[in-house]
N, C-alpha and C positions, 0 to 999 in steps of 0.2 A: 313346584312339581318338577319342573325342568332340572333344577339341580339336584333333585333327588335321584332322577332317572339317570342323569349325567355321573353321578358317584358312582351309581351301579353299575354304568357301563365301563368307568373306570376300573371297577374292581374285577368286573369280568376279564376287561383285558389283561388286569394284573394276574389274575389267578390261571388265566390260559398260557401267559406266558412263563409262569412258573413251571407248570404242568410240562410245558414245551421242552424247557430248558435245564430241568430239574430230574435226574433219572427215578428219585424215589417216591414219586407223586404221580398217581395216574389217575384218569377220569375217563370213563366210557363213552361220552357224547357231550357235546355242546349245552343241552339242554341242563344236564348235571351240574356244569360249570356256571350256569347262571343262578340255579338253586343254591349251589355251594356259596356263591357271593352273596345270596340275600342272607344265608344263614350266619355267613361269617361276619356280615355288617351287624346283625342283631345281637350275636354273641359278644362282639366286640363292643357294641354300645351299652348294652345291658350286664352282661354276666363278668367282663373284664374289669371294670372298675370296682366290683364287689370283690373280687379276688384280689386285686392290687389291695385295696383297703384291709382286708384280711391278713395279708401278707406284708404288709408294710414294714413291720421291724425288719424282715429278712432283705427287703429291697433296701433299705437303708443301710444296712450291714455291708450289702455287697455293691454299694453306692449305684443302685438302679440297674446292675446287669440281670438282677432276677426278675425284671420285667420281660426280658428277652425269653426266660424259661416259660413265662405265662403266656407270651405269645404263640410259642410252639405248643403249648398245652392246649389251646383255643383251637388252632390250628388241626391240632391231633382230635380235639373232640368234634369238629364239623366232619371230619373224614368218619368218625363212628356214629354219627347220625344220617348220613346219606349214603346209600347204598351204592351207587356208582363213583364216588368218589374214595380212593384209598391211598394210605400213606403207608409205606412199609414198616417204618419204626419210628420212637420219638425224635431220633435226632434228624430224620427226614423232614418230620413236621417243624423241629427247630430251625434249620438251615431254611427249609421252604418259607417259613414265616418271615425270616431276616430278608429273604429276596423279595417276597410278596410285599414286605413293606418298604423296601427301596424302590422296587417299580413305580408301585402305588404313589409315593411321593413324588417321583420324577414325572408321571403322568399327570400328576395333581398341579405340578408346577406350569406345566401347559395348558392346563385346561382354565386354571383360576388367574389367567394374566390380566384381567380386567380389572382387578382390585388396586387401588392407587393408595400409597403411605408418603405423605409428603411431612417434610421436616422444617420448621419456620424456626430460625434463630433470631432471638433478638434479647437486646439489653434492656432490663426494666429498673427504675428507680422506684422501689418499696418506700411506702411512709408507714413509720411504726404507729401505733395506735395513740401515743401522745404526742403526735405531731411533728416528730423529728424524722429527717429523711435519712434512710438506711443506706441509700446508693448502690453503688457497685461493690462497697468492700465485703459485704455478708453473702449478698446474693447475685453472684456472676453468672452472667450467660446463662438465661433460661433456655430451655429447649422445649417448644411445643411439639407436640406430635398428634397427628390427626390422620385416621385411616377412614377410609369412605369406600364402600361397596358399591360398585354399579350395576345394575341390573343388565343381564345379557337378553338382547331381544330376541 
């Protein structure tokens, strides 16, 4: 539950920063920011994957850049669903979504600092099913990656 509230708070801060720094996006009060962040989380979780799946050929042709248009569309859709949240035009939503994503990514870097990733380098001598040793000639330097998430107290 703490993780959900923390991610919601990060989204609220990201959206507030976008509204503060970007002139084409307007919010009338802070409660609207909280509701817009919830709607944005829900649309990014449930609607955005469906849209990405339906427009997959276009995303492949554009080498993934069409995903930025989808992000702008979802951001613009949130402004149409919430009365106190206003976006001037689609291009404001497009650039606002990009800024929102970057700020959200940077804030999540500071919030999720407890995750640990370790790399274990080792040399293994593998044995074939017939009993002959393969040694280091075929399977060189195996990298074992383990990721572990710690609970925040």
